[in-house]
C-alpha positions in Angstrom: -6.0 -109.2 -6.4 -6.2 -107.7 -2.9 -2.9 -106.4 -1.6 -3.1 -108.4 1.6 -3.1 -111.6 -0.5 0.0 -110.7 -2.5 3.2 -112.8 -2.1 6.0 -111.1 -0.3 8.2 -110.9 -3.4 6.7 -110.2 -6.7 8.6 -111.7 -9.6 8.2 -111.4 -13.3 9.0 -114.4 -15.4 12.2 -114.2 -17.5 10.0 -114.1 -20.6 8.3 -110.9 -19.2 11.5 -108.9 -19.0 11.3 -105.8 -21.2 13.2 -106.1 -24.5 13.4 -102.3 -25.1 14.5 -99.3 -23.1 12.0 -96.4 -22.8 13.1 -92.9 -23.7 11.0 -90.5 -21.6 12.2 -87.5 -23.7 10.0 -88.7 -26.5 6.9 -87.8 -24.4 8.3 -84.5 -22.9 6.7 -81.4 -24.4 9.7 -79.3 -23.1 12.7 -81.3 -24.1 15.8 -81.2 -21.9 18.2 -78.5 -23.1 21.1 -79.8 -25.2 24.6 -80.1 -24.1 26.6 -77.1 -25.3 30.2 -76.4 -26.2 31.8 -74.2 -23.6 33.6 -72.1 -26.1 30.9 -71.5 -28.8 27.9 -72.0 -26.5 26.2 -73.9 -29.3 24.6 -77.3 -29.0 27.2 -80.1 -29.3 27.3 -81.9 -32.6 27.8 -85.6 -33.0 31.4 -85.2 -34.3 32.3 -82.9 -31.4 31.3 -85.6 -28.9 33.2 -88.4 -30.6 36.5 -87.8 -28.9 34.8 -88.3 -25.5 32.0 -90.8 -25.9 31.3 -94.0 -27.9 29.5 -93.4 -31.2 26.3 -95.4 -30.4 26.0 -93.8 -27.0 26.2 -90.4 -28.6 23.3 -91.3 -30.8 21.3 -92.3 -27.8 22.3 -89.1 -26.0 21.0 -87.0 -28.8 17.8 -88.9 -29.6 14.8 -87.0 -28.1 12.2 -88.6 -30.3 12.5 -92.4 -30.4 10.2 -93.7 -27.6 11.4 -97.3 -27.4 15.0 -98.4 -28.3 15.7 -102.1 -28.7 18.1 -103.7 -26.2 20.8 -105.7 -28.0 20.7 -109.5 -27.5 24.1 -109.6 -25.8 23.0 -107.1 -23.2 19.7 -108.9 -22.7 21.5 -112.1 -22.1 23.7 -110.4 -19.5 20.7 -108.9 -17.8 19.2 -112.4 -17.4 21.9 -113.2 -15.0 20.2 -111.0 -12.4 17.0 -109.7 -13.9 14.1 -109.4 -13.6 14.7 -108.0 -10.1 12.0 -108.4 -7.5 9.4 -105.9 -6.4 9.0 -106.7 -2.7 6.1 -105.9 -0.5 7.5 -104.4 2.7 4.9 -106.0 4.9 7.2 -106.1 8.0 8.0 -102.4 7.7 4.3 -101.6 7.2 3.5 -103.5 10.4 6.3 -101.7 12.4 5.0 -98.4 11.3 1.4 -99.4 12.0 0.3 -97.6 8.8 -2.5 -98.2 6.4 -0.1 -97.4 3.5 1.2 -100.2 1.3 4.9 -100.0 0.7 6.9 -101.8 -2.0 10.5 -101.6 -3.0 12.2 -102.4 -6.3 15.4 -104.1 -5.2 18.4 -103.5 -7.5 21.1 -105.0 -5.2 20.8 -108.6 -6.3 24.0 -108.7 -8.3 27.7 -108.7 -7.4 28.1 -105.0 -8.0 25.5 -104.5 -5.3 23.5 -101.8 -7.1 21.4 -100.7 -10.1 24.5 -99.3 -11.9 25.2 -102.6 -13.7 22.2 -101.9 -15.9 24.0 -99.1 -17.7 27.6 -100.3 -17.2 27.0 -103.5 -19.2 25.4 -101.4 -22.0 28.2 -98.9 -22.2 30.9 -101.6 -22.1 29.1 -103.4 -24.9 29.0 -100.4 -27.2 32.7 -99.7 -26.4 33.6 -103.2 -27.3 31.5 -103.1 -30.5 33.3 -100.0 -31.5 36.7 -101.8 -31.1 38.0 -99.7 -28.3 40.8 -100.7 -26.0 39.2 -99.4 -22.8 37.2 -96.8 -20.9 37.7 -94.3 -18.2 35.2 -93.1 -15.6 34.7 -91.6 -12.1 32.9 -93.1 -9.1 31.6 -91.6 -5.9 30.7 -94.3 -3.3 32.1 -96.9 -5.7 28.9 -98.6 -7.0 29.4 -97.3 -10.5 33.1 -98.2 -10.6 32.3 -101.6 -9.3 29.6 -102.2 -11.9 31.8 -100.9 -14.7 34.8 -103.0 -13.7 32.5 -106.1 -13.8 31.2 -105.1 -17.3 34.7 -104.4 -18.6 36.0 -107.8 -17.4 33.1 -109.4 -19.1 33.9 -107.8 -22.5 37.7 -107.8 -21.8 38.1 -104.0 -21.8 40.6 -102.0 -19.9 39.0 -99.9 -17.1 40.5 -96.8 -15.4 38.5 -95.5 -12.4 39.0 -92.2 -10.6 37.3 -92.6 -7.2 36.4 -89.6 -5.1 39.2 -89.4 -2.5 36.9 -89.5 0.6 35.2 -92.6 -0.6 38.5 -94.2 -1.7 39.5 -93.9 2.0 36.1 -94.7 3.5 35.3 -97.7 1.3 38.4 -99.8 0.8 36.5 -103.0 0.2 34.5 -101.6 -2.7 37.8 -100.3 -4.1 39.2 -103.8 -3.9 36.2 -105.3 -5.6 37.0 -103.0 -8.6 40.7 -104.1 -8.5 39.6 -107.8 -8.3 37.7 -107.3 -11.6 40.8 -105.8 -13.2 40.2 -102.0 -12.8 42.9 -99.5 -12.1 41.6 -97.3 -9.3 43.0 -93.8 -8.5 41.9 -91.5 -5.7 40.7 -88.2 -7.0 41.8 -85.5 -7.2 45.2 -87.1 -8.0 48.6 -85.8 -9.1 48.4 -87.9 -12.2 46.5 -85.5 -14.4 46.8 -81.8 -15.2 43.4 -81.0 -13.9 44.0 -83.1 -10.8 47.2 -81.1 -10.0 45.3 -77.9 -10.6 42.4 -78.8 -8.3 44.8 -79.9 -5.5 46.7 -76.6 -5.8 43.5 -74.6 -5.6 41.9 -76.7 -2.8 44.7 -78.0 -0.6 43.7 -81.1 1.4 40.4 -81.5 -0.5 38.4 -84.7 -0.1 37.3 -84.5 -3.7 34.0 -84.5 -5.5 32.4 -86.3 -8.4 33.0 -83.1 -10.4 36.8 -83.4 -9.8 36.8 -87.1 -10.7 34.9 -86.5 -13.9 37.5 -84.0 -15.0 40.3 -86.4 -14.5 38.6 -89.3 -16.2 37.8 -87.2 -19.3 41.3 -85.9 -19.5 42.7 -89.4 -19.5 40.1 -90.6 -22.1 40.8 -87.8 -24.6 44.5 -88.1 -24.3 44.7 -91.9 -24.6 44.3 -93.6 -28.0 41.6 -96.2 -28.1 39.8 -95.0 -24.9 36.5 -93.3 -24.3 34.8 -91.8 -21.2 31.7 -93.4 -19.8 29.4 -92.0 -17.1 27.2 -93.7 -14.5 24.6 -91.1 -14.1 23.3 -87.6 -15.3 23.4 -88.2 -19.0 20.3 -89.0 -21.2 21.8 -92.3 -22.3 22.2 -93.5 -18.7 18.6 -92.7 -17.8 17.6 -94.6 -20.9 19.4 -97.8 -19.9 18.1 -97.5 -16.3 14.5 -97.4 -17.6 14.7 -101.2 -17.4 14.0 -100.7 -13.6 10.8 -98.7 -14.2 9.6 -100.9 -17.0 9.9 -104.0 -14.9 8.2 -102.2 -12.0 5.3 -101.2 -14.1 4.9 -104.7 -15.5 4.9 -106.2 -12.0 2.3 -103.6 -10.9 0.1 -104.5 -13.8 0.6 -108.2 -13.2 -0.3 -108.1 -9.5 -2.9 -105.4 -9.6 -1.0 -102.6 -7.9 -1.6 -98.9 -8.6 1.1 -96.7 -7.0 0.2 -93.3 -5.6 3.7 -92.2 -4.6 7.1 -93.2 -6.2 10.2 -92.2 -4.3 13.8 -92.4 -5.3 17.1 -91.0 -4.2 18.6 -88.3 -6.4 22.3 -87.6 -6.9 22.8 -87.4 -10.6 19.5 -89.0 -11.5 20.2 -92.5 -12.9 18.2 -94.5 -10.3 15.3 -92.0 -9.9 15.1 -91.4 -13.7 15.1 -95.1 -14.4 12.5 -96.0 -11.8 9.9 -93.3 -12.7 10.4 -93.3 -16.5 7.4 -95.3 -17.7 5.1 -93.9 -15.0 6.2 -90.4 -15.9 5.5 -91.2 -19.5 1.9 -91.9 -18.5 1.7 -88.6 -16.6 3.1 -86.7 -19.5 0.6 -88.3 -21.9 -2.3 -87.6 -19.5 -3.0 -91.3 -19.0 -2.5 -91.5 -15.3 -1.2 -89.4 -12.4 1.4 -90.2 -9.8 3.3 -88.3 -7.1 7.1 -88.5 -7.7 9.5 -87.5 -5.0 13.2 -87.0 -5.5 15.2 -87.2 -2.3 18.7 -85.7 -1.9 21.1 -85.0 1.0 20.7 -81.8 2.8 24.4 -81.4 2.5 24.3 -81.4 -1.4 20.8 -79.9 -2.2 21.0 -79.6 -6.0 17.2 -79.7 -6.6 15.9 -78.0 -3.5 18.4 -75.1 -3.3 20.2 -75.1 -6.6 20.0 -72.9 -9.7 18.4 -74.0 -13.0 21.1 -72.9 -15.3 23.8 -74.0 -17.8 26.9 -75.1 -15.9 29.9 -77.3 -16.4 29.4 -80.9 -15.6 32.8 -81.1 -14.0 35.0 -79.1 -11.6 37.9 -78.8 -14.1 35.7 -77.4 -16.8 36.9 -79.9 -19.5 33.4 -81.3 -20.1 30.5 -79.8 -22.1 27.9 -77.6 -20.3 24.5 -78.9 -19.3 21.3 -77.0 -18.3 20.4 -78.5 -14.9 19.8 -77.7 -11.3 23.3 -77.0 -10.0 25.1 -75.8 -6.9 28.0 -74.7 -9.2 30.7 -76.8 -10.7 33.2 -75.5 -8.1 31.0 -76.7 -5.2 32.8 -79.3 -3.0 30.2 -81.1 -0.8 30.9 -82.2 2.7 32.2 -85.7 3.0 28.9 -87.3 4.0 28.5 -91.1 3.6 26.0 -91.0 0.6 28.9 -90.8 -1.8 26.8 -91.5 -4.8 24.6 -88.4 -4.1 27.5 -85.9 -3.8 27.2 -84.4 -7.3 26.9 -80.7 -7.8 24.3 -81.0 -10.5 21.3 -83.1 -11.7 20.2 -84.9 -14.9 19.0 -82.4 -17.5 15.9 -84.7 -18.0 15.0 -84.7 -14.4 15.8 -81.0 -14.0 13.4 -80.1 -16.8 10.7 -82.3 -15.4 11.2 -80.8 -11.9 11.2 -77.3 -13.3 8.0 -78.0 -15.2 6.3 -79.2 -12.0 6.0 -82.9 -12.7 7.9 -84.0 -9.6 8.8 -82.9 -6.1 12.1 -82.8 -4.3 13.1 -83.1 -0.6 16.4 -82.8 1.2 17.1 -84.9 4.3 19.8 -84.9 7.0 22.2 -87.7 7.3 21.3 -88.9 10.8 17.6 -89.1 9.9 18.6 -91.1 6.8 20.5 -93.7 8.9 17.6 -93.9 11.4 15.4 -95.0 8.5 18.1 -97.3 7.2 18.4 -99.2 10.5 14.6 -99.5 10.8 14.4 -100.9 7.3 17.3 -103.3 8.0 15.7 -104.6 11.2 12.3 -105.1 9.6 13.0 -106.1 6.0 16.3 -107.9 6.5 18.3 -106.0 3.9 21.0 -103.5 4.9 20.3 -100.6 2.5 22.9 -98.4 0.8 23.1 -94.9 2.3 21.9 -93.5 -1.0 18.8 -95.7 -1.1 18.1 -94.9 2.5 17.3 -91.3 1.5 14.3 -92.7 -0.4 13.4 -95.0 2.5 13.4 -92.0 4.9 10.8 -90.1 2.8 8.8 -93.2 2.1 8.5 -93.8 5.9 7.5 -90.1 6.4 4.8 -90.5 3.8 3.6 -93.8 5.3 3.3 -92.1 8.7 1.3 -89.3 7.2 -1.1 -92.0 6.0 -1.3 -93.2 9.5 -2.4 -89.8 10.7 -5.0 -89.3 7.9 -6.1 -93.0 7.5 -5.4 -92.9 3.8 -4.5 -96.2 2.2 -1.9 -95.1 -0.3 0.5 -97.3 -2.2 4.2 -96.2 -2.1 7.0 -97.6 -4.2 10.7 -97.1 -3.2 13.7 -97.4 -5.4 16.1 -99.6 -3.4 19.3 -98.9 -5.4 21.5 -101.4 -3.6 23.0 -102.8 -0.4 25.1 -101.1 2.2 27.5 -103.9 3.2 30.5 -101.8 2.0 29.3 -98.8 4.0 29.9 -100.1 7.5 32.0 -97.2 8.5 28.9 -95.0 8.1 26.8 -97.4 10.1 29.5 -97.6 12.8 29.6 -93.8 13.2 25.8 -93.7 13.4 25.7 -96.4 16.0 28.5 -94.8 18.0 26.6 -91.5 18.0 29.5 -89.7 16.2 27.7 -89.0 12.9 26.9 -85.4 12.3 24.7 -83.4 10.0 25.9 -80.6 7.8 23.7 -78.2 6.0 25.4 -75.6 3.9 24.5 -72.0 4.6 23.3 -69.6 2.0 26.8 -68.0 2.1 28.4 -71.4 1.5 26.2 -72.0 -1.6 26.8 -68.5 -2.8 30.5 -69.3 -3.4 29.4 -72.1 -5.9 26.7 -70.0 -7.5 29.2 -67.3 -8.2 31.1 -69.6 -10.5 28.1 -70.6 -12.6 28.7 -69.2 -16.2 26.4 -66.5 -17.4 24.8 -68.3 -20.3 21.6 -66.6 -21.6 19.7 -69.7 -22.8 
């Protein structure tokens, strides 16, 4: 089928929705380094992870070999409320750019949580309920993960305690209230409710917080509360596994409608959206069956990939979590309060870090004002107000499409549109008022975080 004859929105039938998740680690020659115990520096064992995570999720976290993992029927039935999600041909954006490139976006904002996060939230809540737990704790940056998890917990009648990065708690009150509407208890982080929160506040007076801070608080509450476990919305292997539903659907839609992507672009904070989107395509590349150009896009203010160190580091600021080998700016790095809250994590998924280190993907860092220029162009042409996080991918996709305009190449580009930006209007207001600024950390700024990275010779 010629691309010009494609329908605007490309839908799979419900019967075509994948029934398994894809585990990209099974096809990686260099497996991601294991989580290690901060005291012994040895790989974490199943029983050592049990006080923190749900049992079934630990099994998924440690499984580097099973290529396909069956999605339980209860999760599939929940998915069918909003999946399959559409792969949309951005014909109006293409026209505005006057480019020979073909642009498609996989839209994950067609559910009440407003983002892709629900794909893993419902899975993690299901396994917590199956284990007989009372509730779960978590952190959230911009609030998409907290919103998704509060929905999932309400569905399975689980208690949900969310530590929300303080700057986002203040910038995004409506997303906070959605969480509370679904029954979650939402606390700005760092708080004075936990030992680690009080310590962080004492060491960084007036801090606006970070995902690393919020993780520390959520883990402390989980391990000190009977019947609770901690769940995470990004970074971990298990989360990328659940999010592979995005890429599997995208690949099926491409095959159904005769599309061969050349470039696949996703925003990168911890790695859940990007890892999920590229998973089956990356599998083909790893197996030597096809080749694609993968681009991870991150904020210039929190450049984990492009300026970070590939090393073992704590996953959280309070150093209560295991250590992961990843691209990191240092667990003590407090990013500037930019509006892409979901991308303000000091590290990156171990899976994506290993793939990037091995040269299978590229990374770019972009400034906030340029991101919002792209966001508004997308909104005015495609009719969807994109989340600030997603707009990082839109920015680079537009840049790639304009390169095609210069060269005359007819490349096909797929964007991961993680969700909508309707709770991010303070950011759009600042951009429209001309008060939005860009912050790029200096080498000296980054050196402070790098100095705190543990010296682990692995």
